[in-house]
VEXPAZA-169026 format. One record per residue: residue in three letters; x, y, z of N, C-alpha, C in turn; residue number from 1. Coordinates in Angstrom, 2 decimals, m for minus. Atoms other than C-alpha are relative to their C-alpha. Layout:
  resn     n_px     n_py     n_pz    ca_px    ca_py    ca_pz     c_px     c_py     c_pz  resi
   Ala        X        Y        Z        X        Y        Z        X        Y        Z   NUM
...
//
This chain:
  resn     n_px     n_py     n_pz    ca_px    ca_py    ca_pz     c_px     c_py     c_pz  resi
   Met    m0.59     1.30     0.33     1.67     7.36     7.42    m1.08    m0.92    m0.53     1
   Val     0.98     0.84     0.66    m0.10     4.89     5.13     0.41    m1.44     0.15     2
   Tyr    m0.24     1.44    m0.19    m0.38     1.16     5.90     0.32    m0.63    m1.38     3
   Lys    m0.43     0.67     1.24     1.42    m0.94     3.27    m0.75    m1.30    m0.15     4
   Asn     0.87     1.14     0.23    m0.94    m3.53     1.80     0.82    m1.15    m0.63     5
   Arg    m0.86     1.05     0.51     1.26    m6.63     1.51    m0.77    m1.01    m0.83     6
   Met     0.82     0.89     0.82    m1.63    m8.65     0.09    m0.08     0.50    m1.44     7
   Lys     0.06    m0.57     1.35    m1.92    m6.28    m2.90     1.33    m0.14    m0.67     8
   Arg    m1.30     0.15     0.60     1.82    m6.36    m3.42     0.25    m1.43    m0.48     9
   Ala    m0.16     1.43     0.38     1.77   m10.20    m3.46    m0.77    m0.27    m1.29    10
   Leu     0.80     0.20     1.24    m1.00   m10.12    m6.11     0.72     0.62    m1.20    11
   Lys    m0.76    m0.63     1.10     1.04    m7.71    m8.23     1.22    m0.81    m0.42    12
   Glu    m1.14     0.87     0.30     3.94   m10.16    m8.02    m0.45    m1.32    m0.63    13
   Gly     0.48     1.21     0.63     1.70   m12.88    m9.47    m0.29    m1.14     0.97    14
   Lys     0.22     1.02    m0.98     1.21   m14.78    m6.23    m1.50    m0.24     0.26    15
   Val     1.37     0.32    m0.43    m1.95   m16.48    m4.94    m0.12     0.34     1.48    16
   Val     0.20    m0.37    m1.39    m3.40   m15.14    m1.67    m1.30    m0.68     0.53    17
   Phe     1.11     0.67    m0.65    m5.80   m16.77     0.81    m0.48     0.81     1.19    18
   Gly     0.55    m0.68    m1.15    m8.17   m15.21     3.34    m1.43    m0.46     0.32    19
   Pro     1.35     0.41    m0.40   m11.29   m16.26     5.33    m0.92     1.22     0.11    20
   Met     1.05    m1.02    m0.12   m14.54   m14.30     5.63    m0.54    m0.04     1.44    21
   Val     0.48    m0.09    m1.36   m15.61   m13.07     9.07    m1.39     0.67    m0.02    22
   Ser     1.34    m0.56    m0.05   m19.32   m12.52     9.67    m0.72    m0.29     1.30    23
   Glu     0.66     0.36    m1.24   m20.05   m13.81    13.17     0.79     0.40     1.25    24
   Ile    m0.84    m0.20    m1.21   m17.15   m13.43    15.67     0.42     1.45     0.05    25
   Arg    m0.26    m1.43    m0.10   m16.89    m9.82    16.86     1.21     0.31     0.88    26
   Ser    m1.20    m0.19    m0.86   m13.41   m10.03    18.41     1.17     0.51    m0.82    27
   Pro    m1.24    m0.45     0.66   m10.34    m7.97    17.42     1.10    m1.05     0.05    28
   Gly    m0.99     1.04    m0.09    m8.31   m10.97    18.57     0.01    m0.93    m1.19    29
   Leu     0.07     0.89     1.16    m9.49   m12.86    15.49     1.07     0.42    m1.06    30
   Ala    m1.02    m0.48     0.92    m7.16   m10.66    13.41     1.36    m0.58     0.29    31
   Val    m1.30     0.51    m0.41    m4.16   m11.76    15.42     0.07    m1.52    m0.27    32
   Leu     0.01     1.45     0.26    m5.24   m15.43    15.17     0.23    m0.32    m1.49    33
   Phe    m0.17     0.23     1.46    m5.52   m15.21    11.35     1.40     0.30    m0.44    34
   Ala    m1.35    m0.33     0.36    m2.17   m13.50    11.10     0.98    m1.11     0.46    35
   Arg    m0.86     1.08    m0.55    m0.55   m16.20    13.32    m0.18    m1.26    m0.81    36
   Ala     0.26     1.21     0.80    m2.19   m18.92    11.19     0.67     0.09    m1.36    37
   Gly    m0.70    m0.12     1.24    m0.50   m17.49     8.12    m0.84     0.48    m1.17    38
   Phe     0.83    m0.52     1.09    m3.44   m16.13     6.10     0.58     1.31    m0.53    39
   Asp    m0.53    m1.20     0.60    m2.57   m13.33     3.73    m0.86     1.21     0.28    40
   Tyr     0.97    m1.05    m0.24    m5.65   m11.24     4.53    m1.27    m0.64     0.53    41
   Phe     1.35     0.55    m0.27    m9.23   m11.64     5.71    m1.03     1.06    m0.36    42
   Phe     1.14    m0.85     0.28   m12.63   m10.23     4.86    m0.79     0.25     1.28    43
   Ile     1.06    m0.26    m0.94   m15.05    m8.53     7.20    m1.27     0.26    m0.78    44
   Asp     1.24    m0.05     0.79   m18.59    m8.99     5.95    m1.03     0.83     0.68    45
   Leu     1.14    m0.84    m0.50   m21.11    m6.21     6.49    m1.30    m0.28    m0.77    46
   Glu     1.22     0.29     0.80   m23.52    m7.54     3.86    m0.90    m1.01     0.69    47
   His     0.79     1.10    m0.59   m24.62   m10.62     5.78     0.34    m0.19     1.48    48
   Ser    m0.30     0.10    m1.45   m23.70    m9.82     9.40    m0.72     1.13     0.75    49
   Ser     0.57    m1.08    m0.85   m24.86    m7.67    12.29     1.05     0.98     0.46    50
   Phe    m1.11    m0.84    m0.50   m21.52    m5.93    12.70    m0.31     1.48    m0.19    51
   Ser     0.01    m1.46     0.09   m21.43    m2.20    13.38     1.34     0.47    m0.51    52
   Leu    m1.32    m0.56     0.42   m18.71     0.10    12.05     0.95     0.11     1.15    53
   Glu    m0.92    m0.04    m1.17   m17.37     0.42    15.60     0.68    m1.36     0.15    54
   Thr    m0.63     1.33    m0.07   m16.81    m3.35    15.62     1.07    m0.13    m1.07    55
   Val    m0.96     0.07     1.11   m15.13    m3.14    12.20     1.24     0.80     0.33    56
   Ser    m1.14    m0.85    m0.34   m12.94    m0.30    13.42     0.95    m0.67     0.98    57
   Asp    m0.83     0.71    m0.98   m11.70    m2.32    16.43     0.78    m1.16    m0.69    58
   Met    m0.65     1.15     0.65   m10.96    m5.35    14.24     1.07     0.46    m0.98    59
   Val    m0.98    m0.50     0.98    m9.17    m3.27    11.60     1.24     0.49     0.75    60
   Met    m1.15    m0.49    m0.75    m6.97    m1.60    14.23     0.87    m1.15     0.48    61
   Ala    m0.76     1.20    m0.42    m5.98    m5.01    15.61     0.72    m0.64    m1.17    62
   Ala    m0.63     0.60     1.19    m5.30    m6.29    12.10     1.20     0.80    m0.50    63
   Arg    m1.16    m0.80     0.40    m3.02    m3.34    11.29     1.18    m0.22     0.93    64
   Ala    m1.05     0.29    m0.91    m1.09    m4.02    14.47     0.65    m1.36    m0.23    65
   Ala    m0.46     1.38     0.27    m0.76    m7.70    13.47     0.52    m0.12    m1.40    66
   Asp    m0.46    m0.02     1.38     0.14    m6.69     9.87    m0.70    m1.02    m0.88    67
   Ile     0.79     0.82     0.93    m2.68    m8.54     8.14    m1.06     0.92    m0.60    68
   Pro     0.96    m0.88     0.67    m4.75    m6.61     5.54    m1.44    m0.52     0.16    69
   Val     1.42     0.28    m0.13    m8.51    m6.45     5.90    m0.74     0.57    m1.19    70
   Ile     0.86    m0.43     1.11   m10.91    m6.30     2.96    m1.44    m0.01     0.55    71
   Val     1.36    m0.13    m0.50   m14.38    m5.06     3.96    m1.01    m0.17    m1.14    72
   Arg     1.11     0.08     0.95   m17.50    m6.16     2.11    m1.14     0.87     0.56    73
   Pro     1.06    m0.89    m0.53   m19.93    m3.23     2.58    m1.38    m0.60    m0.21    74
   Ser     1.32     0.53     0.06   m23.61    m3.80     2.99    m0.74     0.43    m1.29    75
   Ser     0.67    m0.46     1.21   m24.51    m1.93    m0.21     1.01     0.72    m0.90    76
   Arg    m0.80    m0.74     0.96   m23.02    m0.45    m3.37    m0.64     1.35    m0.33    77
   Lys     0.89    m1.04     0.53   m25.63     2.31    m3.55     0.31     1.40     0.38    78
   Ser    m0.37    m1.38    m0.27   m24.03     5.35    m1.95     1.40     0.06     0.57    79
   Ala    m1.41    m0.18    m0.27   m20.66     6.81    m1.11     0.39    m0.46     1.41    80
   Glu    m0.43     0.28    m1.36   m20.68     6.34     2.67     0.17    m1.49     0.29    81
   Tyr    m0.18     1.44    m0.18   m21.05     2.56     2.41     1.42    m0.43    m0.36    82
   Leu    m1.32     0.40     0.46   m17.64     2.50     0.66     1.08     0.83     0.69    83
   Ser    m1.08    m0.84    m0.53   m15.69     5.45     2.06     0.25    m0.21     1.51    84
   Arg    m0.17     0.12    m1.46   m16.34     4.86     5.76     0.89    m1.18     0.42    85
   Pro    m0.93     1.10    m0.36   m14.73     1.38     5.96     1.45     0.34    m0.37    86
   Leu    m1.38    m0.37     0.38   m11.69     2.83     4.11     0.55     1.04     0.97    87
   Asp    m0.44    m1.02    m0.95   m11.55     5.80     6.49     0.48    m0.58     1.30    88
   Ile    m0.43     0.63    m1.26   m11.26     3.41     9.45     1.14    m1.00    m0.20    89
   Gly    m1.24     0.74     0.21    m8.33     1.65     7.82    m0.09    m1.30    m0.77    90
   Ala     0.06     1.18     0.83    m9.62    m1.17     5.65     1.00     0.10    m1.14    91
   Ser    m0.95     0.01     1.11    m7.05    m2.20     3.04    m0.68    m0.11    m1.40    92
   Gly     0.72     0.05     1.26    m9.73    m2.53     0.42    m1.46    m0.35     0.20    93
   Leu     1.45     0.26     0.01   m13.32    m3.28    m0.50    m0.30    m1.15    m0.94    94
   Leu     0.62     0.98     0.89   m15.23    m6.22    m1.94    m1.44     0.46    m0.12    95
   Val     1.29    m0.66     0.12   m18.29    m4.46    m3.31    m1.02    m0.94    m0.62    96
   Pro     0.94     1.00     0.49   m21.35    m6.69    m3.70    m1.02     0.62    m0.99    97
   Gln     1.19    m0.39     0.79   m24.35    m6.58    m6.08     0.34     0.83    m1.24    98
   Ile    m0.41    m0.77     1.22   m22.39    m5.15    m9.09    m0.63    m0.63    m1.21    99
   Gln     0.68     0.51     1.20   m24.28    m5.44   m12.33     0.29     0.84    m1.23   100
   Thr    m0.15    m0.88     1.14   m23.62    m2.43   m14.57     1.32     0.80     0.03   101
   Arg    m1.18    m0.84     0.04   m20.77    m0.24   m15.71    m0.13     1.18     0.92   102
   Gln     0.21    m1.10    m0.90   m22.32     2.60   m13.79     0.28    m0.38     1.45   103
   Asp    m0.32     0.48    m1.35   m22.06     0.51   m10.60     1.53     0.02     0.20   104
   Ala    m1.47     0.04    m0.14   m18.35     0.01   m11.29     0.62     1.39     0.04   105
   Glu    m0.51    m1.38    m0.01   m17.77     3.67   m12.04    m0.29     0.69     1.35   106
   Asn     0.32    m0.57    m1.31   m19.53     4.64    m8.80     0.98    m0.51     1.05   107
   Val    m0.92     0.59    m0.96   m17.31     2.26    m6.84     1.32     0.74    m0.05   108
   Val    m1.26    m0.72     0.12   m14.18     3.95    m8.18    m0.10     1.43     0.49   109
   Gln     0.19    m1.40    m0.40   m15.55     7.45    m7.66    m0.07     0.13     1.52   110
   Trp     0.21    m0.11    m1.43   m16.45     6.72    m4.04     1.11    m0.60     0.86   111
   Ser    m1.05     0.69    m0.82   m13.41     4.68    m3.00     1.40     0.52    m0.27   112
   Arg    m1.33    m0.49     0.31   m10.47     6.46    m4.66    m0.01     1.53    m0.04   113
   Tyr    m0.15    m1.46    m0.01    m9.20    10.00    m4.24     0.32     0.50    m1.42   114
   Gln    m0.39    m0.68     1.27    m8.66    12.49    m7.07     1.48    m0.30    m0.29   115
   Pro     0.82    m0.23     1.21    m7.60    12.32    m9.84    m0.74    m1.23    m0.48   116
   Val     0.65     1.25     0.50    m8.79     8.69   m10.14    m1.48     0.03     0.31   117
   Gly     1.39    m0.05    m0.40   m12.04     9.16    m8.19    m0.33     1.34     0.66   118
   Ala     0.40    m1.23    m0.70   m13.77    11.71    m5.97    m0.38    m0.29     1.44   119
   Arg     0.24     0.36    m1.37   m13.63    10.18    m2.50     0.14     1.24     0.90   120
   Gly    m0.03    m1.15    m0.93   m14.39    12.66     0.27     1.27     0.08     0.80   121
   Met    m1.26    m0.25    m0.66   m11.41    14.20     2.00    m0.14    m0.09     1.52   122
   Ala    m0.07     0.12    m1.42   m10.76    13.03     5.55     1.28    m0.78     0.26   123
   Leu    m1.27     0.70     0.02    m7.07    12.24     5.72     0.55    m0.29     1.40   124
   Ala    m0.53     0.24    m1.33    m6.27    12.55     9.45    m0.96    m0.90     0.79   125
   Arg     0.89     0.99    m0.60    m8.14     9.41    10.44     0.77    m1.30     0.26   126
   Gln    m0.69     1.24    m0.32    m7.37     5.83    11.35     0.79    m0.55    m1.19   127
   His    m0.65     0.59     1.15    m6.40     4.97     7.79     1.41     0.62    m0.25   128
   Thr    m1.31    m0.57     0.09    m3.39     7.28     8.06     0.72     0.03     1.36   129
   Phe    m0.50    m0.03    m1.36    m2.66     6.54    11.70    m0.12     1.39     0.61   130
   Phe     0.41    m1.29    m0.48    m4.23     9.97    12.34     0.96     1.13    m0.34   131
   Glu    m0.89    m1.04     0.47    m1.48    11.90    10.54    m0.12     0.11    m1.52   132
   Ser     0.33    m0.12     1.41    m2.48    13.25     7.15     1.23     0.18    m0.90   133
   Gly    m1.23    m0.24     0.77     1.03    14.25     5.99    m0.28     0.95    m1.16   134
   Asn     0.19    m0.84     1.14     1.41    15.95     2.65    m1.27    m0.49    m0.78   135
   Thr     1.31     0.40     0.54    m2.08    15.96     1.09     0.09    m0.78    m1.28   136
   Leu    m0.06     0.68     1.28    m1.23    15.03    m2.48     0.74    m1.33     0.11   137
   Glu    m0.74     1.25    m0.13     1.33    12.41    m1.47    m0.87    m1.05     0.72   138
   Thr     0.83     0.97    m0.75    m1.09    10.81     1.02    m1.12    m0.53    m0.86   139
   Met     1.06     0.46     0.94    m3.93    10.70    m1.53     0.52    m1.00    m0.99   140
   Gly    m0.58     0.91     0.97    m1.65     9.05    m4.03     0.35    m1.34     0.63   141
   Gln    m0.39     1.25    m0.66    m0.36     6.50    m1.50    m1.23    m0.81     0.34   142
   Leu     1.24     0.74    m0.31    m3.88     5.59    m0.38    m0.62    m0.61    m1.22   143
   Asn     0.51     0.56     1.26    m5.01     5.16    m3.97     0.77    m1.21    m0.43   144
   Glu    m0.86     1.10     0.42    m2.07     2.85    m4.54    m0.19    m1.23     0.92   145
   Glu    m0.01     1.11    m0.96    m2.44     0.74    m1.39    m1.35    m0.72     0.12   146
   Ile     1.28     0.68    m0.17    m6.20     0.03    m1.29    m0.25    m0.91    m1.22   147
   Leu     0.39     0.93     1.03    m7.55    m2.89    m3.29    m1.52     0.09    m0.17   148
   Val     1.42    m0.12     0.32   m10.94    m2.46    m5.02    m0.42    m1.20    m0.82   149
   Ala     0.46     1.22     0.67   m12.70    m5.67    m5.93    m1.50     0.09    m0.21   150
   Leu     1.44     0.09     0.27   m16.07    m6.07    m7.63    m0.42    m1.46     0.24   151
   Gln     0.52     1.35    m0.16   m18.15    m9.05    m6.55    m0.89    m0.35    m1.21   152
   Ile     0.70     0.43     1.20   m19.35   m10.90    m9.63    m0.91    m1.16     0.42   153
   Glu     0.94     0.96    m0.59   m22.48   m12.73    m8.52    m1.38     0.01    m0.66   154
   His     1.32    m0.13     0.68   m25.25   m11.94   m11.01     0.20    m0.23    m1.48   155
   Arg    m0.10     0.28     1.43   m25.95   m13.01   m14.57     0.22     1.28    m0.81   156
   Asp    m0.27    m1.26     0.69   m26.02    m9.32   m15.61     1.44     0.40     0.08   157
   Ala    m1.42    m0.28    m0.15   m22.49    m8.91   m14.25     0.81    m0.84    m0.99   158
   Ile    m0.69     0.82     0.96   m21.39   m11.82   m16.43    m0.18     0.58    m1.41   159
   Glu     0.26    m0.54     1.33   m23.05   m10.31   m19.52     0.75     1.35    m0.24   160
   Asn    m0.61    m1.33     0.12   m21.54    m6.87   m18.80     1.49     0.02     0.45   161
   Leu    m1.27     0.04    m0.70   m18.20    m8.09   m17.53     1.11     0.83    m0.63   162
   Ser    m1.10    m0.73     0.64   m15.89    m6.57   m20.12    m0.15     1.50     0.30   163
   Glu     0.22    m1.40    m0.30   m17.52    m3.17   m19.51     0.35     0.28     1.47   164
   Leu    m0.27    m0.21    m1.43   m17.23    m3.56   m15.71     1.52     0.09     0.22   165
   Leu    m1.41     0.11    m0.30   m13.56    m4.53   m15.77     0.87     0.95    m0.83   166
   Ser    m0.75    m1.01     0.74   m12.54    m1.87   m18.27     0.03     1.39     0.71   167
   Val     0.02    m1.23    m0.79   m13.28     0.87   m15.68     1.32     0.15     0.71   168
   Pro    m1.26    m0.24    m0.69    m9.95     2.35   m14.51    m0.22     0.09     1.50   169
   Gly     0.13    m0.04    m1.48    m9.39     1.80   m10.78    m0.54    m1.26     0.59   170
   Ile     0.45     1.30    m0.49   m10.78    m1.75   m10.53     1.21    m0.97     0.03   171
   Asp    m1.14     0.88    m0.18    m8.23    m4.20    m9.15    m0.34    m1.49    m0.17   172
   Ala     0.33     1.43    m0.04   m10.09    m7.51    m8.87    m1.47    m0.25    m0.33   173
   Ala     1.39     0.50     0.28   m13.16    m9.46   m10.08    m0.13    m1.26     0.86   174
   Phe     0.09     1.09    m1.02   m14.24   m11.77    m7.21    m1.37    m0.63    m0.14   175
   Val     1.23     0.73     0.23   m16.83   m14.44    m7.91    m0.64    m0.43     1.33   176
   Gly     0.80     0.59    m1.09   m19.53   m15.21    m5.33    m0.79    m1.16    m0.64   177
   Pro     0.56     1.11     0.76   m20.37   m18.73    m6.61    m1.44    m0.35     0.40   178
   Ser     1.37     0.37    m0.43   m23.53   m19.32    m4.51    m1.03     0.93    m0.61   179
   Asp     0.97    m0.97     0.56   m25.28   m16.13    m5.60    m0.01    m0.08    m1.53   180
   Leu    m0.08     0.14     1.45   m24.06   m16.59    m9.19    m0.79    m1.20    m0.45   181
   Ala     0.79     1.18     0.38   m25.48   m20.10    m9.33    m1.48     0.26     0.13   182
   Ala     1.44    m0.33    m0.16   m28.83   m18.84    m7.99    m0.49     0.88    m1.14   183
   Ser     0.37    m0.93     1.09   m28.84   m16.02   m10.54    m0.11    m0.70    m1.35   184
   Leu     0.00     0.73     1.28   m28.16   m18.48   m13.35    m1.03    m1.13     0.02   185
   Gly     1.11     0.98    m0.06   m31.12   m20.66   m12.24     0.39    m1.33     0.58   186
   Ser    m0.43     1.28    m0.60   m29.16   m23.32   m10.36     0.39     0.19     1.45   187
   Pro    m0.33    m0.26    m1.42   m29.38   m22.43    m6.64     0.55    m1.25     0.65   188
   Gly    m0.62     1.10    m0.72   m27.10   m24.64    m4.53     0.87    m0.93    m0.89   189
   Lys    m0.76     0.87     0.93   m25.36   m26.10    m7.61     1.15     0.80    m0.60   190
   Thr    m1.15    m0.82     0.47   m22.10   m24.20    m7.87     0.87    m0.79    m1.00   191
   Gly    m0.75     0.79     0.95   m20.63   m27.11    m9.84    m0.71    m0.25    m1.31   192
   Asp     0.73     0.13     1.25   m23.26   m26.88   m12.59     0.85     0.49    m1.15   193
   Pro    m0.85    m0.39     1.12   m21.59   m26.72   m15.99    m0.19     1.45    m0.45   194
   Ala     0.22    m1.41     0.40   m23.22   m23.36   m16.83     0.63     0.96     0.98   195
   Val    m0.64    m0.87    m1.02   m21.98   m21.87   m13.55     1.50    m0.02    m0.20   196
   Glu    m1.44     0.11     0.17   m18.47   m23.16   m14.09     0.44     0.70    m1.29   197
   Glu    m0.31    m0.71     1.24   m18.51   m21.83   m17.65     0.01     1.52     0.22   198
   Ala     0.08    m1.42    m0.29   m19.49   m18.40   m16.32     1.27     0.40     0.82   199
   Ile    m1.14    m0.32    m0.80   m16.69   m18.53   m13.75     1.28    m0.03    m0.83   200
   Asp    m1.14     0.00     0.91   m14.15   m19.50   m16.44     0.01     1.24    m0.84   201
   His     0.11    m1.25     0.78   m15.41   m16.49   m18.40     0.57     1.14     0.85   202
   Val    m0.51    m1.05    m0.88   m14.60   m14.28   m15.41     1.52    m0.01     0.00   203
   Ile    m1.47     0.11     0.01   m11.05   m15.60   m15.29     0.59     0.57    m1.28   204
   Lys    m0.52    m0.46     1.27   m10.51   m14.96   m19.01    m0.09     1.52    m0.17   205
   Val     0.21    m1.46     0.20   m12.01   m11.46   m19.09     0.88     0.79     1.00   206
   Ala    m0.87    m0.67    m0.97   m10.14   m10.49   m15.90     1.42     0.02    m0.51   207
   Glu    m1.35     0.03     0.52    m6.86   m11.58   m17.44     0.15     0.94    m1.22   208
   Asp    m0.04    m0.89     1.14    m7.68    m9.68   m20.63     0.13     1.45     0.40   209
   His     0.01    m1.37    m0.47    m8.14    m6.47   m18.59     1.03     0.24     1.08   210
   Asn    m1.05    m0.14    m1.05    m5.17    m7.05   m16.23    m0.61     0.22     1.37   211
   Val     0.71    m0.07    m1.29    m7.57    m7.49   m13.30     0.20    m1.36     0.67   212
   Ile    m0.20     1.23    m0.76    m7.06   m10.08   m10.56    m1.29    m0.81     0.07   213
   Pro     1.22     0.82    m0.21    m9.56   m13.00   m10.69     0.05    m0.65     1.36   214
   Gly     0.12     0.61    m1.30   m10.82   m14.31    m7.38    m1.32    m0.70     0.20   215
   Ile     1.23     0.77    m0.22   m13.44   m16.60    m5.90    m0.01    m0.43     1.50   216
   His     0.16     0.52    m1.38   m14.84   m17.72    m2.53    m0.07    m1.53    m0.11   217
   Thr    m0.01     1.45    m0.01   m14.17   m21.39    m1.75    m0.31    m0.51     1.39   218
   Gly     0.33     0.57    m1.31   m15.24   m23.74     1.02     0.84    m1.18     0.40   219
   Ser    m0.84     1.13    m0.30   m12.59   m26.44     0.90     1.35     0.14    m0.67   220
   Val    m1.31    m0.02     0.64    m8.96   m27.04     0.06    m0.07    m0.54    m1.42   221
   Asp     0.16     0.56     1.37    m9.95   m29.20    m2.91    m0.58     1.00    m0.97   222
   Asn     0.64    m0.98     0.83   m12.18   m26.49    m4.25     0.94     1.16    m0.29   223
   Ala    m1.01    m1.07     0.21    m9.48   m23.86    m3.76     1.03    m0.43    m1.03   224
   Arg    m1.03     0.53     0.92    m6.93   m26.04    m5.55    m0.57    m0.04    m1.42   225
   Tyr     0.63     0.07     1.32    m9.36   m26.61    m8.45     0.02     1.35    m0.69   226
   Trp     0.12    m1.30     0.61    m9.86   m22.90    m9.04     1.35     0.69    m0.18   227
   Ile    m1.33    m0.53     0.21    m6.24   m22.00    m8.57     0.60    m0.57    m1.28   228
   Asp    m0.50     0.66     1.19    m5.36   m24.50   m11.29    m0.63     0.64    m1.25   229
   Arg     0.66    m0.62     1.16    m7.85   m22.70   m13.55     0.31     1.49    m0.16   230
   Gly    m0.44    m1.38     0.14    m6.34   m19.28   m12.91    m0.38     0.97     1.06   231
   Met     0.40    m0.93    m1.08    m7.87   m17.82    m9.74     1.23     0.29     0.89   232
   Arg    m1.16    m0.37    m0.81    m5.41   m15.87    m7.58    m0.38     0.65     1.36   233
   Met     0.45    m0.55    m1.27    m7.46   m14.17    m4.85    m1.05    m0.93     0.58   234
   Ile     0.82     1.07    m0.46    m8.93   m17.01    m2.83    m0.59     0.34     1.38   235
   Gly     0.73    m0.09    m1.26   m11.57   m16.50    m0.17    m0.19    m1.43     0.49   236
   Phe     0.01     1.36    m0.49   m11.32   m19.57     2.04    m0.86    m0.11     1.26   237
   Cys     0.88     0.29    m1.11   m14.23   m20.58     4.29    m0.43     1.30     0.71   238
   Thr     0.48    m1.10    m0.87   m15.84   m18.35     6.98     0.43    m0.32     1.40   239
   Asp    m0.29     0.30    m1.39   m15.23   m17.95    10.65    m0.96    m1.08     0.52   240
   Ile     0.99     1.02    m0.45   m18.43   m20.00    11.18     0.44    m1.39    m0.41   241
   Lys    m0.34     1.34     0.51   m17.32   m22.88     9.00     1.31    m0.51     0.59   242
   Leu    m1.25     0.46    m0.56   m13.74   m22.98    10.31    m0.17    m0.48     1.42   243
   Ile     0.22     0.38    m1.36   m14.90   m23.10    13.92    m0.85    m1.29     0.08   244
   Leu     0.90     1.15    m0.05   m17.69   m25.60    13.25     0.73    m1.28    m0.43   245
   Gln    m0.72     1.17     0.49   m15.40   m27.91    11.29     0.97    m0.56     1.08   246
   Ile    m0.97     0.46    m0.99   m12.67   m28.08    13.95    m0.73    m0.51     1.23   247
   Cys     0.77     0.48    m1.19   m15.28   m28.48    16.73    m0.62    m1.40    m0.29   248
   Lys     0.58     1.32     0.34   m17.04   m31.37    14.92     1.08    m1.06    m0.03   249
   Gln    m1.10     0.97     0.06   m13.72   m33.07    14.20     0.52    m0.35     1.40   250
   Ser    m0.48     0.22    m1.36   m12.63   m32.65    17.82    m0.97    m0.84     0.81   251
   Val     1.03     0.76    m0.74   m15.91   m33.95    19.24     0.00    m1.46    m0.46   252
   Gln    m0.01     1.36     0.50   m15.82   m36.99    16.95     1.23    m0.74     0.54   253
   Ala    m1.19     0.65    m0.50   m12.23   m37.71    17.98    m0.08    m0.33     1.50   254
   Leu     0.15     0.23    m1.41   m13.06   m37.37    21.67    m0.96    m1.13     0.25   255
   Gln     0.97     1.10    m0.19   m16.10   m39.61    21.39     0.57    m1.36    m0.40   256
   Ser    m0.59     1.28     0.45   m14.08   m42.25    19.51     1.01    m0.48     1.04   257
   Ala    m0.96     0.38    m0.99   m11.63   m42.23    22.41    m0.63    m0.64     1.25   258
   Leu     0.70     0.52    m1.21   m14.28   m43.23    24.97    m0.06    m1.54    m0.06   259
//
């Protein structure tokens, strides 16, 4: 049995989806909280966290029970196990960082999709199929259809090579990391710099030209609205750290003002 990725279906229908990034809180209960809040999906970050795959496995299992898709950002793009293992434990997709060349994109597809699209290693009776492999060819096809493969566009070389990256069959989304992109373009901390915004607009256009979903990480409702109006459809919204810190600060200020 293959988990149905409702977030990917919504994107195919032309909808906008929202999901936070988790990099600090190691609780499976977070998946249930995000589902109850109404998020369409959430990310688990292995690039900038201390999470183990055992932690990710527990969180993914809770997310599947709560029917909220999980997109894992692996710690590296450089070898197959960084991509295939999160998928084998049930992630609904990948956000692969540090992409710069067409070869990077081709490797992502080879390591994350089964034949005939890619060459992902065979391990069908695992958590991603609820431990029942079923008919081999049917299961491979279903998994290829349900997972979402997103390239993180966060380097000036990725911008220069964007058309080549997004023309690789098997890529679903181009997701901008604005902070890293700004740094790569010589404007660290200035994601609103005109050159950075021009590069992001370029991502939207090229993604649309190649029938790929454009996405971006945002830190506020205003910023999310701004990029949705410009064509973004896969919206990363805040992090577990920022969401908790914001509500705590607001609550403390309200309590202090009541004294």
